[in-house]
C-alpha positions in Angstrom: 131.9 73.9 92.6 134.4 74.1 94.8 134.2 73.8 98.1 134.0 77.0 99.1 131.5 78.0 97.7 128.9 75.3 98.3 129.7 76.8 102.0 129.2 80.3 101.0 125.0 78.9 99.2 124.6 76.6 102.2 125.4 79.8 104.6 123.5 82.1 102.3 120.4 79.6 101.7 120.5 78.3 105.0 117.0 77.0 106.1 116.5 79.3 109.0 116.3 82.4 106.3 113.9 81.0 104.3 110.9 82.5 105.8 112.9 86.1 105.8 113.9 85.2 101.9 109.3 84.3 101.1 108.0 86.4 103.3 110.8 89.3 101.4 110.2 88.2 97.6 106.0 88.2 98.2 105.8 91.6 100.0 108.1 93.0 96.9 106.8 91.6 94.4 103.2 90.5 95.2 101.8 92.7 98.0 98.6 92.1 96.3 98.8 88.9 97.7 98.3 89.4 101.6 95.8 91.3 102.2 95.6 95.5 103.8 99.3 95.1 102.9 100.2 97.9 100.9 96.5 99.9 103.1 98.9 99.3 106.5 102.0 100.3 104.1 100.5 103.5 103.3 99.2 104.1 106.3 101.5 103.0 108.9 105.1 102.0 109.9 107.0 100.3 112.8 108.7 101.9 115.3 111.7 98.3 115.6 114.1 99.9 118.6 113.7 102.9 117.8 114.1 102.4 114.1 111.4 104.2 111.7 110.5 101.8 109.4 107.7 101.0 106.3 105.7 98.6 107.4 106.6 96.2 105.1 110.3 96.7 106.2 109.7 96.3 109.6 107.1 93.2 109.4 110.1 91.6 107.0 112.9 92.4 110.2 110.0 91.1 112.7 110.3 87.7 110.6 114.5 87.4 110.5 113.8 88.3 114.2 111.6 85.8 115.2 113.5 83.4 112.7 116.5 83.6 112.8 118.5 85.7 114.7 115.8 84.2 118.2 117.3 80.7 116.5 120.6 81.2 115.3 121.7 82.7 118.3 119.3 79.4 120.4 121.4 76.7 118.7 124.8 78.9 119.5 123.4 78.1 123.1 122.9 75.0 122.8 126.4 74.3 120.9 128.3 76.7 123.6 127.0 74.1 126.4 127.3 70.8 124.2 124.4 69.8 124.0 125.4 69.3 120.1 128.5 69.1 118.6 128.3 70.6 115.6 126.5 73.9 114.8 126.7 72.1 111.2 124.4 69.4 112.4 126.1 66.8 110.0 124.9 64.5 112.5 122.2 62.7 112.7 120.8 62.5 117.0 123.2 66.7 116.5 119.3 68.0 114.9 117.0 66.5 117.4 116.7 68.9 119.7 117.4 72.4 117.6 114.6 71.0 115.4 112.5 71.3 118.6 114.1 74.1 119.8 113.2 75.7 116.2 109.8 74.0 115.5 108.5 75.1 119.1 109.6 78.6 117.8 108.0 79.1 114.5 105.0 78.0 115.8 104.3 80.0 118.6 105.4 82.8 115.8 102.6 81.7 113.8 99.5 82.1 116.6 101.1 85.9 116.7 101.1 86.2 114.1 97.6 84.5 113.9 96.2 86.6 117.0 98.1 89.7 116.3 97.9 90.5 112.4 94.8 88.8 111.7 93.9 91.2 109.3 97.0 89.3 107.4 95.3 86.4 107.7 98.0 85.0 104.7 100.5 86.3 107.3 99.9 83.3 108.9 99.0 80.7 106.8 102.5 81.4 104.5 103.6 80.7 108.3 102.2 77.9 109.2 103.4 76.1 105.8 106.6 76.9 106.9 106.1 75.6 110.4 104.5 72.3 109.1 107.5 71.4 106.9 110.5 71.7 110.1 108.7 69.6 111.6 107.9 67.1 109.1 112.2 67.6 108.9 111.9 67.4 112.1 109.9 63.6 112.3 112.0 62.5 109.3 114.8 62.7 110.8 114.4 60.9 114.1 115.2 58.0 111.5 117.3 59.6 108.3 118.6 62.6 106.9 116.2 64.6 105.1 117.6 67.9 103.9 116.9 70.7 105.6 117.6 73.2 103.0 116.1 71.0 99.8 113.0 71.4 102.2 113.3 75.0 102.7 113.6 76.1 98.9 111.3 73.3 98.0 108.6 75.4 100.2 110.1 78.6 98.3 109.3 77.0 94.9 106.0 75.5 95.9 104.1 78.0 97.3 105.8 80.7 94.3 104.2 78.6 91.1 100.7 78.3 93.6 100.7 82.2 93.9 101.8 82.7 90.2 98.5 80.0 89.2 96.3 80.3 92.0 96.3 84.1 91.6 97.4 85.0 87.8 100.2 87.2 90.7 103.0 87.5 87.1 105.5 89.5 89.3 106.1 86.5 90.3 107.9 85.4 86.7 111.3 86.9 87.6 112.2 85.6 91.3 110.2 82.1 90.9 113.2 81.5 88.0 115.0 82.4 90.9 114.9 80.8 92.9 114.3 77.6 91.0 118.6 78.9 89.7 119.9 78.8 93.5 118.1 75.5 94.6 119.4 73.5 92.1 123.3 75.4 92.9 121.7 74.4 96.5 121.8 71.6 95.9 124.1 70.3 94.2 126.2 72.9 97.0 124.7 69.8 99.4 125.7 66.7 97.2 129.9 68.8 97.1 129.9 68.8 100.3 128.7 65.3 101.0 126.1 66.5 103.2 123.2 64.0 102.1 122.3 62.1 99.1 120.8 62.6 96.4 118.0 60.6 98.0 118.0 62.7 101.0 117.8 65.6 98.6 115.8 65.2 96.4 113.0 64.2 99.4 113.5 67.5 101.1 113.1 69.1 98.1 109.6 67.1 97.5 108.4 67.5 100.2 108.6 71.6 101.0 107.4 71.7 97.4 104.5 69.8 98.4 103.3 71.3 102.1 104.1 74.9 101.0 102.4 74.1 97.2 99.3 72.3 98.1 99.0 74.9 101.7 98.7 78.2 99.6 97.1 76.9 96.7 94.1 76.5 98.5 94.0 78.7 101.1 94.5 82.0 98.8 
């Protein structure tokens, strides 16, 4: 794998995009996993700044807005004001403030989904598992540079596997295989870029896999 492809994979599968990817797979490959989702999708639409979307499409865009666009913008502001030296955050010291910001935003979004989307309880469970995963990464990153990329992909693999086993949703098998392949490629890319050691990548993957896998298996 050359460096350009490794960088592209790191951008496309950035940890901040994990919630959008995770929810996107569930919404469109296994909507039965989310109580009332199909009912709402058949009866309601979402007006997102004048853009008329299906309920599932609007909800996914909302997830993208609050878990990627807003955090990414705030990280850009932190970089602009020199509170972090690099947007890629290769340095351990550069990761602490950004992780704190992301954890706070994800926590707020988790509570908002619990408060305003109470008829879609599994939505909160997924978001809470993602939030707890990134919280663990933030804590470990105070002392050690664990891989957030690997944690994100491990979370999706663990979560999809848990849903497949727990609910018997066979429509998730193909997305699960694709995600496993992407996870392998991404971890190879992070090694190619010398962003992490094998141990940091393995620890990140196991962390995400266990947190999301166990949470979704127990609470779905």
